[in-house]
C-alpha positions, 0 to 999 in steps of 0.5 A, a space after each residue: 799237215 806239214 809244210 815241208 813237202 809243200 815248200 820243197 815242191 815249190 822250191 824246185 820249180 823256182 830253182 829250175 827257173 833261175 837256172 834256165 834264166 842264167 843259161 838263156 844269156 848264153 849266145 852262139 852266132 856266126 858271120 862269114 865273108 864269102 870270098 868272091 861270093 862263093 859260099 864254099 870259099 869263106 872266112 867264118 867267125 863263130 862267137 860263143 858266150 858261155 855266161 850271160 854276165 860276161 861281156 866277152 865271147 870266144 871266137 873260132 876263126 875258120 878259113 874254108 875252101 870246100 871241099 879241100 880244106 877247113 880248119 879253125 883256131 880259138 881266140 878267147 875273151 874278145 869283147 862283144 863290142 869289138 869291130 874285127 877288121 879283115 884286110 886283103 894282105 899286100 903281095 909281100 907274103 909267100 902266098 895270098 892271105 887275109 889279115 884279121 885284126 882282133 883288138 890289136 892282135 893280128 892273124 894271118 888267114 890262108 884260104 889256100 891251105 885253111 891255116 890261121 896263124 897269129 902274128 908275133 908283131 903287128 904287120 907294118 901294112 895289113 893291106 886293103 880293108 875288106 870289111 868288118 865283123 861286128 855286132 849291130 843291133 844285137 846281130 853279128 855280121 860282116 859289113 863290107 868296106 866302102 869302095 875307095 873313091 876314084 
């Protein structure tokens, strides 16, 4: 009797288990802000974490106004603990936009044409805070800002 086949047959399941445990750390989740409560008019963020040992995720930002338009851009290596602030921009802009602050990088989001563009410089006034996209208790979600006191 030779031990080689026995060791080989035992090694394969162990390697498979190790690979599966490495993949189990992968994460994909999303959160959405519904513009005026309309599920067809949203700003959605989709987070993907490829490796369990990373503490960052890639985020697809997708302004959507169905059935007219939906587009997205990818922002890489955003810390999972980051709070992403969403603002309703002041009327200084050519069209109504939202501004998303991701760790000091600012993005203009239009739900009129579903375009997203990174600001080259921080806007002087990002506008009125709408809320935050953030992870709480392991779940990614959108939390609306508290209304300003009268």
